[in-house]
C-alpha positions as CSV (number, residue, x, y, z in Angstrom):
1,M,216.5,-72.4,-1.6
2,N,217.5,-75.9,-0.6
3,K,218.4,-77.4,-4.0
4,K,218.1,-80.9,-2.7
5,Q,214.4,-80.4,-2.0
6,T,211.9,-79.7,-4.8
7,P,209.4,-77.1,-3.6
8,I,205.8,-78.0,-3.2
9,G,203.3,-75.9,-5.2
10,V,200.4,-74.2,-3.4
11,I,197.4,-73.0,-5.3
12,L,194.7,-71.0,-3.4
13,A,191.3,-71.4,-5.2
14,A,188.6,-71.0,-2.6
15,G,187.1,-67.6,-3.4
16,M,183.7,-66.9,-4.9
17,A,184.9,-64.2,-7.4
18,K,181.8,-62.2,-7.0
19,R,183.1,-59.4,-9.2
20,L,183.4,-61.8,-12.1
21,R,179.7,-62.7,-12.1
22,P,177.9,-63.9,-14.2
23,L,181.0,-65.7,-15.5
24,T,181.5,-67.4,-12.2
25,D,177.8,-68.3,-11.5
26,E,178.3,-71.9,-12.5
27,R,182.1,-72.4,-12.1
28,P,185.0,-71.1,-10.0
29,K,187.2,-68.4,-11.5
30,C,190.2,-70.7,-12.0
31,L,188.2,-72.9,-14.4
32,L,187.5,-70.0,-16.8
33,T,189.1,-70.5,-20.1
34,V,191.5,-68.0,-21.9
35,G,192.7,-69.3,-25.2
36,Q,192.7,-73.1,-25.2
37,R,193.2,-73.7,-21.5
38,T,191.7,-72.8,-18.2
39,L,193.6,-70.6,-15.7
40,L,194.1,-73.6,-13.5
41,Q,195.5,-75.7,-16.3
42,R,197.9,-73.0,-17.2
43,T,199.1,-72.7,-13.6
44,V,199.6,-76.4,-13.1
45,D,201.3,-76.9,-16.5
46,G,203.7,-74.1,-15.6
47,M,204.5,-75.8,-12.3
48,L,205.0,-79.1,-14.0
49,A,207.4,-77.6,-16.5
50,A,209.4,-76.1,-13.6
51,G,209.8,-79.6,-12.0
52,I,207.1,-79.2,-9.3
53,D,205.1,-82.5,-9.1
54,E,203.4,-82.2,-5.7
55,L,200.6,-79.7,-5.1
56,V,198.4,-78.4,-2.3
57,V,195.2,-77.0,-3.6
58,V,192.8,-75.2,-1.3
59,T,189.2,-75.2,-2.7
60,G,186.0,-73.7,-1.5
61,Y,183.4,-72.3,-3.9
62,R,182.5,-75.0,-6.5
63,G,185.4,-77.0,-5.0
64,Q,184.3,-80.4,-6.3
65,M,184.6,-79.0,-9.9
66,I,188.2,-78.1,-9.2
67,R,189.0,-81.5,-7.6
68,D,187.4,-83.4,-10.5
69,F,189.2,-81.3,-13.1
70,L,192.6,-81.8,-11.6
71,T,192.3,-85.5,-10.9
72,Q,191.0,-86.1,-14.4
73,H,193.7,-84.0,-16.2
74,Y,196.7,-84.7,-13.9
75,P,196.4,-88.3,-12.6
76,Q,200.2,-88.4,-12.3
77,L,200.4,-85.6,-9.8
78,Q,200.5,-85.9,-6.1
79,I,197.7,-83.4,-5.0
80,H,196.6,-82.7,-1.5
81,F,193.2,-81.1,-1.5
82,L,192.0,-79.0,1.3
83,D,188.4,-77.7,1.6
84,N,187.9,-74.2,3.0
85,V,184.4,-74.8,4.1
86,D,183.7,-71.2,5.4
87,Y,185.2,-69.6,2.2
88,A,182.3,-67.0,2.1
89,N,183.5,-65.6,5.5
90,N,187.2,-65.6,5.3
91,N,190.0,-64.5,2.9
92,N,193.1,-66.0,1.3
93,I,195.1,-65.7,4.6
94,F,192.9,-68.5,6.0
95,S,193.4,-70.7,2.9
96,L,197.1,-70.2,3.3
97,W,196.9,-71.1,7.0
98,M,195.2,-74.4,6.1
99,T,198.2,-75.6,4.1
100,R,200.4,-75.7,7.3
101,P,200.5,-79.5,7.6
102,F,202.2,-79.8,4.2
103,T,204.2,-76.6,3.9
104,E,205.5,-75.4,7.3
105,G,209.3,-75.5,7.4
106,R,209.4,-76.5,3.7
107,D,210.3,-74.7,0.5
108,F,207.1,-73.9,-1.4
109,L,205.8,-71.8,-4.3
110,L,202.6,-69.9,-3.6
111,L,200.2,-68.9,-6.4
112,D,196.9,-67.2,-6.5
113,S,194.5,-69.0,-8.8
114,D,193.3,-65.9,-10.6
115,I,196.4,-65.0,-12.6
116,L,197.0,-65.4,-16.3
117,F,200.7,-65.4,-16.7
118,D,203.7,-66.5,-18.8
119,P,204.8,-69.8,-17.3
120,Q,208.5,-68.6,-17.5
121,I,207.8,-66.5,-14.4
122,I,207.8,-69.7,-12.3
123,P,211.4,-70.8,-13.0
124,T,212.5,-67.1,-13.0
125,V,211.3,-66.8,-9.4
126,L,212.5,-70.3,-8.4
127,K,216.1,-69.6,-9.4
128,E,216.4,-66.5,-7.2
129,E,218.3,-67.2,-4.1
130,G,216.2,-66.9,-0.9
131,S,212.6,-66.1,-0.7
132,A,211.4,-64.2,-3.8
133,L,208.4,-62.5,-5.1
134,A,207.4,-61.6,-8.7
135,L,206.9,-58.0,-9.5
136,N,205.2,-56.2,-12.4
137,R,206.1,-52.5,-13.0
138,H,203.3,-50.4,-14.3
139,D,201.2,-47.3,-13.4
140,L,199.7,-48.0,-10.0
141,G,196.3,-47.2,-8.5
142,E,194.5,-47.9,-5.3
143,E,193.6,-51.6,-6.0
144,E,197.0,-53.1,-6.7
145,M,199.0,-54.9,-4.0
146,K,201.9,-52.4,-4.1
147,I,205.6,-53.0,-3.2
148,V,208.2,-50.7,-1.6
149,V,211.8,-51.9,-1.5
150,D,215.1,-50.9,0.1
151,E,218.4,-50.3,-1.7
152,H,219.1,-54.0,-1.7
153,N,215.8,-54.8,-3.6
154,N,214.3,-56.4,-0.4
155,I,210.6,-55.6,0.3
156,V,210.0,-53.2,3.2
157,E,206.3,-52.7,2.6
158,I,203.7,-54.7,0.7
159,S,200.0,-53.6,0.8
160,K,197.2,-52.0,-1.1
161,T,197.5,-48.8,1.0
162,C,201.2,-48.0,0.8
163,S,202.4,-44.9,-1.0
164,I,201.9,-45.1,-4.7
165,E,204.9,-42.6,-5.1
166,K,207.2,-44.9,-3.1
167,A,206.0,-48.2,-4.7
168,I,208.0,-49.6,-7.6
169,G,205.3,-52.0,-8.9
170,E,202.6,-54.5,-8.1
171,S,203.0,-58.0,-6.7
172,V,202.1,-60.6,-9.4
173,G,200.8,-63.1,-6.9
174,I,203.6,-65.6,-7.2
175,E,206.0,-66.1,-4.2
176,K,208.7,-68.6,-3.4
177,M,209.2,-69.3,0.3
178,T,212.3,-70.9,1.7
179,A,212.0,-73.4,4.5
180,D,213.2,-70.9,7.0
181,Y,210.7,-68.3,5.8
182,S,207.8,-70.7,5.8
183,A,208.6,-71.7,9.4
184,A,208.4,-68.1,10.5
185,L,205.3,-67.5,8.3
186,F,203.2,-70.2,10.0
187,K,204.3,-69.1,13.5
188,E,203.1,-65.6,12.6
189,L,199.9,-67.0,11.0
190,E,199.2,-68.9,14.2
191,Q,199.3,-65.6,16.1
192,M,197.1,-63.9,13.6
193,I,194.5,-66.6,13.0
194,E,194.3,-68.4,16.4
195,R,194.9,-65.5,18.8
196,E,193.8,-62.4,16.9
197,G,191.1,-63.8,14.7
198,L,192.4,-62.2,11.5
199,I,190.7,-64.5,9.1
200,D,189.2,-62.1,6.6
201,I,192.3,-60.2,5.3
202,F,194.9,-60.8,2.6
203,Y,197.9,-63.0,3.4
204,E,200.3,-60.1,2.5
205,R,199.6,-58.7,5.9
206,A,201.5,-61.6,7.4
207,F,204.4,-60.8,5.0
208,E,204.4,-57.3,6.3
209,R,204.4,-58.4,9.9
210,L,207.4,-60.6,9.3
211,I,209.6,-57.8,7.9
212,P,210.5,-56.3,11.3
213,Q,211.4,-59.8,12.4
214,G,214.0,-60.1,9.7
215,H,212.0,-62.1,7.2
216,T,211.3,-60.6,3.7
217,F,211.3,-61.3,0.0
218,R,213.7,-60.2,-2.7
219,V,211.9,-58.7,-5.7
220,V,212.2,-60.5,-9.0
221,D,211.2,-58.1,-11.8
222,T,209.1,-60.0,-14.3
223,T,207.6,-57.0,-16.1
224,N,208.9,-58.4,-19.4
225,L,206.9,-61.6,-18.9
226,F,203.1,-61.3,-19.4
227,S,200.9,-61.4,-16.3
228,I,197.4,-60.1,-15.5
229,E,195.1,-60.6,-12.5
230,L,191.5,-61.3,-13.3
231,D,189.2,-59.6,-10.8
232,T,186.4,-58.3,-13.0
233,V,184.6,-59.2,-16.2
234,E,186.4,-56.3,-17.8
235,D,189.8,-57.8,-16.7
236,F,188.7,-61.1,-18.3
237,E,187.7,-59.6,-21.6
238,N,190.9,-57.6,-21.7
239,A,193.0,-60.7,-21.0
240,K,191.6,-62.4,-24.0
241,Q,192.8,-59.5,-26.1
242,L,196.2,-59.0,-24.4
243,I,197.4,-62.5,-24.1
244,P,200.5,-63.0,-26.3
245,A,199.9,-65.3,-29.3
246,A,202.7,-67.6,-28.1
247,L,200.7,-68.3,-24.9
248,Y,197.3,-68.7,-26.5
249,D,197.4,-72.5,-26.8
């Protein structure tokens, strides 16, 4: 990573989180509270602690609530808000594509907005040389975004459908892109979105397509740092029980 340039933080928060209903009937998933803070607050606080003071936030479902929350709680931050108007009909690959004016050819840190995690994961990933991705090692099933690596710890496959036997763990949903990687990423996204119409898939498909072109991530094992993705009501209830006491506030 170019040490002279502080990476910009990117938070994707457009989704409807249907599987979390009724918890998300009146608010977006990232504004659900675990402990004393919302998921979004925890994410932004973690970025601030790591020295990131410029954000791009892509909203959609209940987007005004997210904008109001961030502008009220973080008036000191430079935040670029983008509205994914058609959030009901596209996926996070389109939200990532929307950030192009602010992130193409620049170092940036990408986070999904539905992760409850130890904020130490952020500096752990940022200090890794080159593009890097946080990994959690645990027993895998069909739903996880699984990762297969080569002998140098570089990702050779990342998908929900790759071999459970070959996979070493699950992507946490926190990735650092170098400027070179982000330039290649948006070139590939342009092909996928504008020419192929691939708007309703996960952005990890773009990561996979870049691997044969010589662009990949080094895995950063953050298994010893707490993280959990909140997809269902059960996940949310489990998270409230599993969150370490030191992270509760």
